[in-house]
TORPA-4810 file (N, C-alpha, C, O; in nm, 3 decimals):
<nodes>
NODE_1_7.516_9.245_6.449_7.491_9.204_6.606_7.400_9.064_6.597_7.317_9.027_6.514_M
NODE_2_7.442_9.012_6.695_7.444_8.889_6.697_7.305_8.882_6.745_7.301_8.967_6.834_V
NODE_3_7.176_8.821_6.734_7.056_8.827_6.803_7.049_8.757_6.898_7.063_8.636_6.881_A
NODE_4_7.028_8.801_7.009_6.941_8.655_7.113_6.907_8.632_7.166_6.852_8.707_7.247_K
NODE_5_6.907_8.499_7.175_6.812_8.359_7.215_6.686_8.427_7.237_6.699_8.538_7.289_P
NODE_6_6.541_8.382_7.207_6.439_8.436_7.318_6.477_8.370_7.447_6.567_8.287_7.442_P
NODE_7_6.415_8.398_7.572_6.465_8.369_7.701_6.365_8.276_7.716_6.262_8.292_7.650_E
NODE_8_6.375_8.180_7.790_6.260_8.075_7.833_6.169_8.112_7.985_6.220_8.068_8.088_K
NODE_9_6.079_8.166_7.994_6.061_8.197_8.130_5.979_8.098_8.162_5.952_8.025_8.067_H
NODE_10_5.921_8.065_8.286_5.859_7.961_8.354_5.680_7.983_8.401_5.598_7.909_8.455_R
NODE_11_5.675_8.122_8.347_5.530_8.163_8.373_5.418_8.143_8.347_5.315_8.171_8.408_T
NODE_12_5.450_8.049_8.179_5.358_8.010_8.074_5.299_7.903_8.130_5.192_7.878_8.074_H
NODE_13_5.335_7.806_8.247_5.314_7.665_8.256_5.256_7.701_8.400_5.250_7.587_8.446_T
NODE_14_5.211_7.783_8.499_5.211_7.879_8.618_5.025_7.776_8.617_4.989_7.690_8.699_I
NODE_15_4.975_7.810_8.541_4.811_7.704_8.543_4.833_7.546_8.540_4.827_7.449_8.615_G
NODE_16_4.856_7.573_8.434_4.879_7.397_8.378_4.954_7.344_8.546_4.928_7.289_8.653_W
NODE_17_5.013_7.380_8.504_5.137_7.297_8.623_5.103_7.300_8.841_5.123_7.225_8.937_L
NODE_18_5.042_7.442_8.814_4.970_7.410_8.961_4.879_7.361_9.039_4.863_7.341_9.159_R
NODE_19_4.784_7.337_8.872_4.674_7.224_8.937_4.716_7.091_8.918_4.661_7.007_8.989_A
NODE_20_4.845_7.033_8.798_4.864_6.903_8.758_4.953_6.821_8.884_4.940_6.702_8.911_A
NODE_21_5.085_6.960_8.978_5.124_6.950_9.113_5.024_6.834_9.197_5.033_6.716_9.230_V
NODE_22_4.877_6.997_9.216_4.885_6.954_9.341_4.768_6.816_9.297_4.761_6.718_9.370_L
NODE_23_4.688_6.828_9.175_4.635_6.714_9.178_4.729_6.560_9.231_4.682_6.469_9.299_G
NODE_24_4.875_6.572_9.175_4.921_6.425_9.162_4.990_6.389_9.280_5.010_6.271_9.309_A
NODE_25_5.045_6.525_9.379_5.026_6.512_9.519_4.918_6.511_9.579_4.923_6.491_9.700_N
NODE_26_4.835_6.525_9.539_4.692_6.502_9.652_4.653_6.315_9.575_4.649_6.236_9.668_D
NODE_27_4.638_6.271_9.488_4.621_6.137_9.457_4.717_6.034_9.496_4.679_5.919_9.474_G
NODE_28_4.866_6.053_9.563_4.931_6.011_9.569_4.902_6.017_9.744_4.890_5.913_9.809_L
NODE_29_4.896_6.117_9.790_4.926_6.126_9.982_4.823_6.034_9.997_4.828_5.924_10.053_I
NODE_30_4.681_6.117_9.911_4.542_6.068_9.982_4.535_5.956_10.001_4.540_5.917_10.117_S
NODE_31_4.514_5.826_9.857_4.559_5.708_9.808_4.622_5.632_9.894_4.567_5.528_9.926_T
NODE_32_4.749_5.664_9.949_4.866_5.631_9.964_4.796_5.598_10.135_4.784_5.487_10.186_S
NODE_33_4.769_5.695_10.180_4.732_5.746_10.329_4.594_5.616_10.288_4.612_5.498_10.318_S
NODE_34_4.489_5.653_10.232_4.396_5.516_10.276_4.412_5.382_10.301_4.362_5.308_10.385_L
NODE_35_4.533_5.355_10.168_4.552_5.192_10.183_4.609_5.160_10.280_4.624_5.039_10.292_L
NODE_36_4.672_5.258_10.401_4.769_5.206_10.463_4.678_5.192_10.602_4.684_5.109_10.692_V
NODE_37_4.573_5.329_10.578_4.544_5.365_10.723_4.383_5.229_10.692_4.291_5.253_10.771_G
NODE_38_4.369_5.172_10.647_4.307_5.019_10.611_4.330_4.940_10.618_4.239_4.860_10.641_I
NODE_39_4.496_4.879_10.603_4.549_4.769_10.569_4.570_4.815_10.750_4.495_4.737_10.810_A
NODE_40_4.624_4.887_10.830_4.687_4.904_10.953_4.533_4.859_11.055_4.533_4.894_11.173_A
NODE_41_4.457_4.811_11.021_4.335_4.777_11.071_4.249_4.615_11.073_4.162_4.552_11.134_A
NODE_42_4.350_4.608_10.955_4.367_4.429_10.929_4.241_4.384_10.840_4.168_4.288_10.862_E
NODE_43_4.230_4.495_10.715_4.098_4.413_10.636_4.139_4.366_10.529_4.251_4.403_10.494_A
NODE_44_4.088_4.299_10.467_4.118_4.202_10.351_4.167_4.284_10.261_4.162_4.407_10.264_A
NODE_45_4.239_4.181_10.136_4.336_4.280_10.042_4.216_4.337_10.005_4.192_4.453_10.039_Q
NODE_46_4.109_4.248_9.919_4.018_4.260_9.818_3.911_4.416_9.880_3.860_4.500_9.806_A
NODE_47_3.906_4.411_10.009_3.830_4.575_10.060_3.939_4.648_10.085_3.892_4.757_10.117_S
NODE_48_4.095_4.657_10.093_4.207_4.739_10.070_4.189_4.799_9.931_4.163_4.918_9.915_I
NODE_49_4.201_4.723_9.843_4.189_4.737_9.679_4.062_4.835_9.642_4.065_4.944_9.586_V
NODE_50_3.941_4.755_9.695_3.814_4.845_9.679_3.855_4.949_9.705_3.895_5.026_9.619_L
NODE_51_3.854_4.978_9.850_3.852_5.146_9.901_3.953_5.252_9.830_3.926_5.371_9.837_A
NODE_52_4.084_5.204_9.755_4.132_5.267_9.659_4.095_5.280_9.561_4.135_5.375_9.494_G
NODE_53_4.002_5.190_9.511_3.980_5.259_9.369_3.806_5.331_9.359_3.745_5.373_9.260_C
NODE_54_3.767_5.325_9.496_3.664_5.436_9.531_3.754_5.580_9.581_3.734_5.686_9.523_A
NODE_55_3.812_5.574_9.647_3.893_5.610_9.673_3.992_5.741_9.486_4.030_5.857_9.501_G
NODE_56_3.995_5.712_9.436_4.105_5.690_9.351_3.971_5.812_9.263_3.977_5.933_9.245_L
NODE_57_3.854_5.703_9.223_3.757_5.789_9.180_3.670_5.922_9.194_3.642_6.011_9.114_A
NODE_58_3.628_5.895_9.366_3.592_6.038_9.409_3.674_6.124_9.429_3.655_6.246_9.427_A
NODE_59_3.824_6.038_9.461_3.854_6.200_9.479_3.978_6.261_9.344_4.079_6.330_9.362_G
NODE_60_3.927_6.210_9.218_3.955_6.283_9.091_3.837_6.370_9.046_3.841_6.479_8.989_A
NODE_61_3.759_6.317_9.072_3.562_6.398_9.078_3.597_6.512_9.118_3.581_6.620_9.061_L
NODE_62_3.661_6.483_9.249_3.652_6.602_9.393_3.722_6.721_9.310_3.671_6.831_9.293_S
NODE_63_3.851_6.679_9.261_3.951_6.779_9.228_3.893_6.846_9.093_3.878_6.965_9.063_M
NODE_64_3.869_6.747_9.036_3.780_6.826_8.877_3.689_6.921_8.907_3.693_7.023_8.839_A
NODE_65_3.601_6.912_9.001_3.489_6.973_9.058_3.537_7.112_9.119_3.496_7.220_9.077_A
NODE_66_3.639_7.096_9.236_3.673_7.160_9.349_3.728_7.307_9.245_3.684_7.421_9.257_G
NODE_67_3.826_7.266_9.152_3.905_7.338_9.038_3.860_7.396_8.978_3.906_7.504_8.942_E
NODE_68_3.720_7.333_8.931_3.631_7.413_8.847_3.562_7.552_8.896_3.542_7.659_8.838_F
NODE_69_3.537_7.510_9.017_3.439_7.587_9.071_3.511_7.712_9.063_3.475_7.819_9.013_V
NODE_70_3.645_7.675_9.134_3.745_7.794_9.195_3.772_7.865_9.106_3.756_7.987_9.119_S
NODE_71_3.821_7.806_8.985_3.868_7.886_8.816_3.793_7.905_8.802_3.811_8.020_8.764_V
NODE_72_3.639_7.883_8.795_3.573_8.022_8.715_3.503_8.133_8.803_3.474_8.236_8.743_S
NODE_73_3.473_8.127_8.932_3.508_8.225_9.017_3.581_8.315_8.981_3.561_8.435_8.961_S
NODE_74_3.662_8.255_8.972_3.808_8.383_8.912_3.780_8.464_8.776_3.774_8.584_8.750_Q
NODE_75_3.760_8.304_8.672_3.697_8.392_8.546_3.601_8.510_8.511_3.584_8.597_8.426_A
NODE_76_3.538_8.452_8.653_3.366_8.515_8.653_3.496_8.718_8.696_3.517_8.821_8.631_D
NODE_77_3.527_8.680_8.793_3.556_8.814_8.852_3.647_8.903_8.733_3.641_9.024_8.715_T
NODE_78_3.721_8.814_8.665_3.753_8.903_8.562_3.709_8.971_8.469_3.731_9.086_8.431_E
NODE_79_3.599_8.834_8.410_3.533_8.891_8.313_3.447_9.050_8.358_3.435_9.147_8.283_Q
NODE_80_3.392_9.039_8.506_3.335_9.161_8.549_3.384_9.279_8.547_3.321_9.376_8.505_A
NODE_81_3.539_9.286_8.607_3.617_9.391_8.578_3.652_9.434_8.460_3.684_9.553_8.454_D
NODE_82_3.660_9.311_8.269_3.693_9.398_8.185_3.610_9.475_8.115_3.621_9.574_8.043_L
NODE_83_3.460_9.355_8.181_3.336_9.451_8.146_3.280_9.602_8.195_3.192_9.676_8.153_A
NODE_84_3.377_9.608_8.309_3.381_9.766_8.353_3.477_9.854_8.311_3.475_9.975_8.333_L
NODE_85_3.541_9.808_8.265_3.654_9.859_8.182_3.596_9.889_8.053_3.648_9.984_7.994_E
NODE_86_3.516_9.839_8.007_3.463_9.873_7.871_3.396_9.976_7.843_3.402_10.054_7.748_R
NODE_87_3.318_9.972_7.951_3.264_10.043_7.954_3.324_10.210_7.989_3.299_10.316_7.931_R
NODE_88_3.395_10.188_8.084_3.441_10.302_8.112_3.513_10.395_8.016_3.505_10.518_8.013_E
NODE_89_3.587_10.314_7.936_3.668_10.300_7.791_3.522_10.428_7.698_3.525_10.536_7.639_L
NODE_90_3.429_10.336_7.731_3.297_10.389_7.580_3.224_10.509_7.655_3.120_10.557_7.608_A
NODE_91_3.278_10.555_7.768_3.187_10.673_7.849_3.296_10.787_7.863_3.283_10.908_7.849_T
NODE_92_3.441_10.691_7.904_3.487_10.811_7.940_3.687_10.756_7.883_3.772_10.676_7.922_A
NODE_93_3.680_10.810_7.826_3.773_10.769_7.743_3.908_10.851_7.784_4.004_10.790_7.831_P
NODE_94_3.913_10.997_7.765_3.981_11.071_7.820_4.049_11.037_7.954_4.163_10.991_7.953_E
NODE_95_3.992_11.056_8.054_3.948_10.935_8.175_4.013_10.854_8.245_4.069_10.874_8.353_M
NODE_96_4.001_10.702_8.145_4.050_10.627_8.132_4.268_10.695_8.056_4.359_10.624_8.098_E
NODE_97_4.289_10.759_8.006_4.392_10.755_7.925_4.433_10.810_8.018_4.536_10.757_8.059_R
NODE_98_4.390_10.929_8.099_4.488_11.040_8.220_4.497_10.894_8.301_4.617_10.879_8.322_A
NODE_99_4.421_10.777_8.357_4.460_10.696_8.464_4.562_10.602_8.381_4.652_10.530_8.427_E
NODE_100_4.536_10.617_8.288_4.642_10.506_8.233_4.855_10.552_8.235_4.963_10.493_8.244_L
NODE_101_4.810_10.670_8.221_4.919_10.777_8.241_4.969_10.776_8.371_5.087_10.795_8.400_A
NODE_102_4.898_10.759_8.430_4.905_10.794_8.614_5.017_10.719_8.645_5.128_10.755_8.685_S
NODE_103_4.957_10.572_8.613_5.053_10.454_8.634_5.102_10.408_8.586_5.101_10.287_8.609_I
NODE_104_5.210_10.474_8.448_5.272_10.468_8.398_5.401_10.570_8.475_5.517_10.528_8.483_Y
NODE_105_5.361_10.706_8.527_5.415_10.778_8.585_5.481_10.805_8.753_5.543_10.894_8.813_V
NODE_106_5.390_10.586_8.796_5.450_10.577_8.921_5.561_10.429_8.904_5.613_10.344_8.977_H
NODE_107_5.554_10.463_8.772_5.611_10.329_8.785_5.754_10.384_8.719_5.854_10.313_8.710_R
NODE_108_5.746_10.527_8.672_5.954_10.599_8.650_5.902_10.672_8.537_5.957_10.781_8.518_G
NODE_109_5.808_10.637_8.456_5.832_10.753_8.392_5.769_10.898_8.393_5.684_10.951_8.464_L
NODE_110_5.848_10.943_8.284_5.817_11.091_8.264_5.697_11.164_8.248_5.635_11.132_8.146_T
NODE_111_5.647_11.250_8.316_5.465_11.227_8.269_5.481_11.244_8.099_5.413_11.162_8.038_S
NODE_112_5.562_11.342_8.011_5.531_11.343_7.895_5.522_11.209_7.804_5.436_11.172_7.724_D
NODE_113_5.662_11.139_7.852_5.644_11.022_7.821_5.530_10.899_7.876_5.505_10.800_7.806_L
NODE_114_5.498_10.909_7.944_5.399_10.864_8.014_5.290_10.859_7.929_5.256_10.756_7.872_A
NODE_115_5.198_11.028_7.911_5.079_11.034_7.795_5.167_10.986_7.680_5.063_10.942_7.632_E
NODE_116_5.245_10.957_7.604_5.294_10.926_7.542_5.268_10.805_7.480_5.253_10.790_7.359_Q
NODE_117_5.263_10.718_7.566_5.283_10.573_7.607_5.131_10.554_7.603_5.060_10.494_7.522_V
NODE_118_5.101_10.622_7.713_4.901_10.610_7.737_4.827_10.562_7.590_4.758_10.462_7.569_A
NODE_119_4.872_10.677_7.487_4.798_10.747_7.398_4.847_10.646_7.315_4.746_10.616_7.250_T
NODE_120_4.942_10.572_7.274_4.976_10.477_7.159_4.890_10.367_7.178_4.810_10.320_7.097_Q
NODE_121_4.926_10.316_7.343_4.883_10.204_7.374_4.706_10.199_7.362_4.629_10.116_7.314_L
NODE_122_4.692_10.302_7.416_4.547_10.267_7.379_4.488_10.279_7.254_4.379_10.224_7.236_M
NODE_123_4.552_10.352_7.149_4.505_10.362_7.072_4.508_10.231_6.960_4.415_10.209_6.882_A
NODE_124_4.617_10.160_6.967_4.656_10.005_6.919_4.582_9.892_7.008_4.600_9.778_6.966_H
NODE_125_4.502_9.905_7.122_4.443_9.848_7.217_4.414_9.868_7.386_4.466_9.849_7.496_D
NODE_126_4.316_9.911_7.336_4.275_10.057_7.518_4.226_9.931_7.587_4.281_9.940_7.696_A
NODE_127_4.137_9.792_7.588_4.125_9.716_7.681_4.195_9.633_7.703_4.161_9.557_7.794_L
NODE_128_4.329_9.606_7.628_4.465_9.479_7.633_4.507_9.606_7.739_4.479_9.593_7.858_G
NODE_129_4.566_9.713_7.696_4.583_9.790_7.806_4.567_9.833_7.939_4.658_9.854_8.018_A
NODE_130_4.469_9.844_7.956_4.389_9.870_8.083_4.370_9.698_8.141_4.390_9.709_8.262_H
NODE_131_4.355_9.620_8.127_4.349_9.489_8.147_4.466_9.480_8.213_4.459_9.494_8.335_A
NODE_132_4.627_9.452_8.139_4.730_9.431_8.154_4.820_9.548_8.288_4.871_9.541_8.400_R
NODE_133_4.797_9.628_8.201_4.852_9.747_8.341_4.733_9.815_8.496_4.764_9.834_8.613_D
NODE_134_4.642_9.828_8.448_4.573_9.839_8.557_4.485_9.790_8.661_4.450_9.833_8.771_E
NODE_135_4.452_9.645_8.566_4.429_9.522_8.609_4.506_9.382_8.632_4.446_9.277_8.652_L
NODE_136_4.646_9.394_8.626_4.672_9.280_8.606_4.689_9.191_8.592_4.762_9.103_8.637_G
NODE_137_4.554_9.213_8.461_4.514_9.055_8.396_4.620_9.038_8.269_4.676_9.139_8.228_L
NODE_138_4.645_8.921_8.213_4.741_8.930_8.146_4.714_8.750_8.026_4.701_8.643_8.086_S
NODE_139_4.713_8.753_7.929_4.694_8.611_7.871_4.748_8.505_7.941_4.671_8.411_7.963_E
NODE_140_4.926_8.491_8.005_4.977_8.367_8.047_4.856_8.336_8.184_4.818_8.222_8.212_V
NODE_141_4.805_8.470_8.264_4.796_8.435_8.389_4.624_8.382_8.405_4.573_8.329_8.504_H
NODE_142_4.570_8.410_8.293_4.405_8.421_8.298_4.362_8.253_8.336_4.403_8.145_8.293_R
NODE_143_4.255_8.294_8.443_4.201_8.185_8.415_4.114_8.100_8.323_4.031_8.135_8.240_A
NODE_144_4.162_7.957_8.369_4.080_7.850_8.235_4.081_7.724_8.333_4.167_7.653_8.384_R
NODE_145_3.900_7.733_8.335_3.863_7.646_8.442_3.854_7.481_8.349_3.898_7.368_8.368_P
NODE_146_3.795_7.529_8.276_3.830_7.390_8.216_3.964_7.315_8.204_3.952_7.194_8.222_L
NODE_147_4.060_7.347_8.184_4.220_7.323_8.218_4.219_7.273_8.366_4.234_7.163_8.420_Q
NODE_148_4.200_7.372_8.398_4.263_7.317_8.555_4.173_7.228_8.565_4.213_7.133_8.633_A
NODE_149_4.059_7.215_8.525_3.964_7.055_8.599_4.078_6.964_8.555_4.179_6.925_8.613_A
NODE_150_4.011_6.932_8.383_4.105_6.813_8.363_4.250_6.790_8.383_4.302_6.679_8.387_V
NODE_151_4.303_6.889_8.393_4.460_6.881_8.471_4.454_6.842_8.606_4.547_6.769_8.638_A
NODE_152_4.354_6.874_8.718_4.374_6.812_8.767_4.295_6.677_8.860_4.310_6.645_8.978_S
NODE_153_4.225_6.631_8.775_4.118_6.523_8.791_4.288_6.427_8.722_4.366_6.381_8.805_A
NODE_154_4.312_6.415_8.586_4.362_6.338_8.551_4.538_6.327_8.645_4.617_6.233_8.655_A
NODE_155_4.539_6.443_8.687_4.738_6.422_8.815_4.711_6.375_8.930_4.795_6.359_9.019_A
NODE_156_4.565_6.344_8.938_4.525_6.311_9.079_4.530_6.146_9.083_4.586_6.069_9.161_F
NODE_157_4.436_6.122_8.953_4.396_5.976_8.862_4.569_5.918_8.843_4.571_5.795_8.850_A
NODE_158_4.689_5.971_8.824_4.762_5.927_8.768_4.867_5.905_8.926_4.922_5.806_8.975_L
NODE_159_4.862_5.982_8.948_4.972_5.994_9.153_4.895_5.849_9.199_4.958_5.743_9.207_G
NODE_160_4.722_5.863_9.232_4.686_5.732_9.280_4.724_5.633_9.235_4.747_5.560_9.332_A
NODE_161_4.760_5.551_9.091_4.767_5.482_9.045_4.922_5.391_9.070_4.911_5.284_9.010_L
NODE_162_5.018_5.398_9.120_5.155_5.345_9.159_5.074_5.282_9.326_5.100_5.169_9.367_P
NODE_163_4.998_5.356_9.388_5.004_5.290_9.528_4.905_5.184_9.529_4.930_5.077_9.585_P
NODE_164_4.777_5.210_9.462_4.647_5.130_9.416_4.730_4.975_9.366_4.734_4.869_9.430_L
NODE_165_4.793_5.007_9.231_4.878_4.890_9.121_4.951_4.807_9.284_4.937_4.687_9.308_A
NODE_166_5.010_4.884_9.356_5.159_4.804_9.487_4.999_4.728_9.465_4.968_4.643_9.382_L
NODE_167_4.910_4.796_9.574_4.821_4.690_9.697_4.776_4.609_9.600_4.794_4.493_9.636_A
NODE_168_4.718_4.615_9.480_4.701_4.461_9.407_4.743_4.408_9.425_4.696_4.323_9.501_W
NODE_169_4.893_4.394_9.375_4.990_4.293_9.412_5.100_4.230_9.512_5.158_4.121_9.504_V
NODE_170_5.112_4.341_9.618_5.219_4.278_9.727_5.153_4.197_9.838_5.036_4.218_9.871_A
NODE_171_5.213_4.126_9.884_5.150_4.013_10.015_5.109_4.105_10.106_5.185_4.186_10.160_P
NODE_172_5.008_4.099_10.124_4.928_4.186_10.270_5.022_4.192_10.390_5.035_4.298_10.452_L
NODE_173_5.087_4.082_10.424_5.142_4.205_10.575_5.257_4.253_10.499_5.348_4.249_10.582_P
NODE_174_5.303_4.293_10.397_5.442_4.350_10.326_5.373_4.441_10.308_5.454_4.530_10.283_L
NODE_175_5.196_4.518_10.300_5.210_4.585_10.242_5.181_4.719_10.262_5.243_4.795_10.188_L
NODE_176_5.122_4.757_10.322_5.178_4.860_10.445_5.275_4.958_10.407_5.254_5.071_10.363_S
NODE_177_5.436_4.874_10.442_5.527_4.871_10.400_5.582_4.895_10.272_5.695_4.943_10.265_L
NODE_178_5.515_4.867_10.166_5.575_4.906_10.030_5.490_5.004_10.015_5.552_5.079_9.938_L
NODE_179_5.397_5.051_10.035_5.297_5.159_10.009_5.350_5.245_10.031_5.348_5.336_9.948_V
NODE_180_5.436_5.263_10.172_5.482_5.366_10.240_5.587_5.345_10.183_5.539_5.342_10.069_G
NODE_181_5.674_5.332_10.170_5.788_5.319_10.128_5.845_5.402_10.008_5.933_5.488_10.004_A
NODE_182_5.734_5.328_9.873_5.739_5.384_9.731_5.656_5.492_9.718_5.665_5.555_9.613_S
NODE_183_5.519_5.553_9.867_5.500_5.708_9.857_5.575_5.768_9.855_5.585_5.864_9.779_T
NODE_184_5.694_5.719_9.977_5.816_5.850_9.969_5.914_5.842_9.910_6.001_5.907_9.968_M
NODE_185_5.952_5.791_9.816_6.005_5.792_9.687_5.939_5.832_9.560_6.008_5.869_9.465_V
NODE_186_5.830_5.828_9.556_5.739_5.893_9.444_5.746_6.049_9.475_5.816_6.122_9.405_L
NODE_187_5.670_6.099_9.584_5.668_6.235_9.618_5.796_6.252_9.618_5.804_6.348_9.542_L
NODE_188_5.925_6.222_9.653_6.044_6.276_9.656_6.082_6.335_9.515_6.127_6.446_9.490_A
NODE_189_6.051_6.232_9.429_6.073_6.318_9.312_5.968_6.405_9.240_6.005_6.494_9.162_L
NODE_190_5.830_6.380_9.266_5.743_6.434_9.259_5.757_6.634_9.311_5.744_6.748_9.269_L
NODE_191_5.784_6.572_9.401_5.816_6.733_9.473_6.000_6.836_9.411_6.049_6.947_9.426_G
NODE_192_6.031_6.719_9.350_6.211_6.747_9.310_6.157_6.804_9.171_6.220_6.892_9.113_G
NODE_193_6.036_6.751_9.118_6.067_6.739_8.991_5.937_6.905_8.947_5.935_6.967_8.840_L
NODE_194_5.851_6.931_9.066_5.816_7.027_9.044_5.870_7.161_9.081_5.856_7.258_9.007_A
NODE_195_5.926_7.166_9.182_6.060_7.239_9.232_6.132_7.272_9.086_6.134_7.385_9.036_A
NODE_196_6.175_7.185_9.043_6.299_7.228_8.924_6.218_7.306_8.772_6.274_7.382_8.693_H
NODE_197_6.086_7.264_8.767_5.994_7.328_8.719_5.977_7.475_8.694_5.989_7.562_8.608_L
NODE_198_5.933_7.446_8.847_5.925_7.646_8.906_6.036_7.721_8.905_6.037_7.845_8.909_G
NODE_199_6.176_7.618_8.898_6.285_7.731_8.899_6.287_7.749_9.047_6.317_7.863_9.082_G
NODE_200_6.252_7.632_9.178_6.296_7.637_9.279_6.404_7.533_9.357_6.432_7.422_9.310_A
NODE_201_6.443_7.569_9.444_6.522_7.458_9.502_6.437_7.299_9.510_6.331_7.272_9.566_S
NODE_202_6.519_7.222_9.443_6.446_7.059_9.442_6.465_6.952_9.510_6.419_6.838_9.496_R
NODE_203_6.555_7.009_9.607_6.613_6.934_9.713_6.458_6.965_9.824_6.377_6.879_9.859_I
NODE_204_6.457_7.099_9.855_6.373_7.203_9.921_6.222_7.095_9.850_6.181_7.005_9.924_R
NODE_205_6.182_7.105_9.770_6.049_7.106_9.742_6.044_6.939_9.774_5.962_6.871_9.837_G
NODE_206_6.142_6.911_9.720_6.091_6.709_9.775_6.109_6.691_9.914_6.092_6.576_9.955_A
NODE_207_6.137_6.771_9.987_6.190_6.755_10.153_6.051_6.749_10.188_5.999_6.671_10.268_L
NODE_208_5.978_6.867_10.099_5.889_6.945_10.203_5.758_6.847_10.103_5.667_6.840_10.186_R
NODE_209_5.735_6.815_10.045_5.630_6.752_9.987_5.648_6.573_10.075_5.538_6.534_10.115_V
NODE_210_5.744_6.489_10.100_5.733_6.348_10.147_5.751_6.434_10.303_5.714_6.355_10.390_A
NODE_211_5.768_6.486_10.328_5.751_6.531_10.488_5.540_6.505_10.504_5.479_6.416_10.564_F
NODE_212_5.495_6.605_10.437_5.412_6.605_10.492_5.229_6.507_10.423_5.109_6.500_10.451_W
NODE_213_5.339_6.450_10.317_5.290_6.288_10.300_5.325_6.213_10.414_5.239_6.166_10.489_G
NODE_214_5.484_6.196_10.436_5.445_6.107_10.577_5.363_6.091_10.694_5.312_5.991_10.744_A
NODE_215_5.361_6.226_10.731_5.266_6.275_10.849_5.096_6.269_10.817_5.015_6.277_10.909_V
NODE_216_5.061_6.258_10.704_4.946_6.177_10.645_4.901_6.064_10.668_4.796_6.021_10.714_A
NODE_217_5.057_5.991_10.607_5.026_5.830_10.600_4.999_5.759_10.744_4.917_5.669_10.767_M
NODE_218_5.120_5.844_10.865_5.147_5.792_10.995_5.077_5.836_11.060_5.143_5.828_11.163_A
NODE_219_4.935_5.908_11.105_4.792_5.927_11.130_4.699_5.870_11.054_4.604_5.820_11.113_T
NODE_220_4.704_5.864_10.892_4.557_5.760_10.873_4.611_5.568_10.983_4.550_5.496_11.062_T
NODE_221_4.762_5.564_10.918_4.790_5.442_10.981_4.765_5.388_11.121_4.731_5.282_11.173_A
NODE_222_4.805_5.536_11.165_4.744_5.492_11.370_4.577_5.473_11.393_4.526_5.377_11.452_L
NODE_223_4.505_5.587_11.334_4.355_5.583_11.335_4.298_5.417_11.276_4.201_5.358_11.326_I
NODE_224_4.344_5.388_11.214_4.339_5.237_11.148_4.372_5.132_11.278_4.298_5.065_11.350_G
NODE_225_4.498_5.148_11.274_4.495_5.038_11.351_4.445_5.059_11.540_4.438_4.967_11.622_H
NODE_226_4.425_5.163_11.558_4.322_5.226_11.666_4.181_5.178_11.650_4.108_5.156_11.747_L
NODE_227_4.141_5.161_11.517_4.010_5.132_11.483_3.991_4.992_11.493_3.891_4.921_11.507_F
NODE_228_4.078_4.978_11.484_4.103_4.737_11.358_4.086_4.696_11.589_3.992_4.645_11.651_G
NODE_229_4.200_4.741_11.631_4.222_4.694_11.770_4.054_4.698_11.830_3.973_4.606_11.848_T
NODE_230_4.044_4.853_11.853_3.834_4.869_11.877_3.758_4.739_11.858_3.705_4.682_11.953_V
NODE_231_3.751_4.678_11.702_3.713_4.621_11.648_3.726_4.471_11.678_3.632_4.393_11.690_A
NODE_232_3.795_4.456_11.684_3.856_4.326_11.704_3.841_4.289_11.874_3.885_4.182_11.918_A
</nodes>
């Protein structure tokens, strides 16, 4: 019998992929929108670049802090649930075994087989069995605050760099056009890549991200133009 090669699933990338894609999208969209909005107000090029640098630093730190706090809350909840399971396993192991067997019965096993499976799994790793089958926790989906924070901050900075670099070198009359056009291309590529890594439609992913990027840049350009007109 020929051994079947291991299947390649995408669930192990969920944690870092979500944070990285969110960070890169936010960095690219928010920085480009900021630059286009300030350029529409007819600011000097040095001021536009300075605002972009400030936006990059503030955005990256904000993403890191937000992800760390959010995922830490998730991790705290997971640890509290696991602590409760440990206490219940220590004080009422038979009740916990019956609870685990009941879960397997609802999933389609016969009562006798469910009892055998529950007994063997609890003998091997009782807490792991309850974490996985009762609480829905697994190593793949485990909350990792530091990983999420670092991935978000790095991705935000990486996403913010292309429009910022372009704002530095582009002629001021063409700055908004070049930043906007390059951002749309990059957003489409990023959205398509994220969809491909997640096993979804690349075209749908590209269009979805590009649409919201266009809305953000158009809105900030309009605001910048209105404020620039008032200031003038």
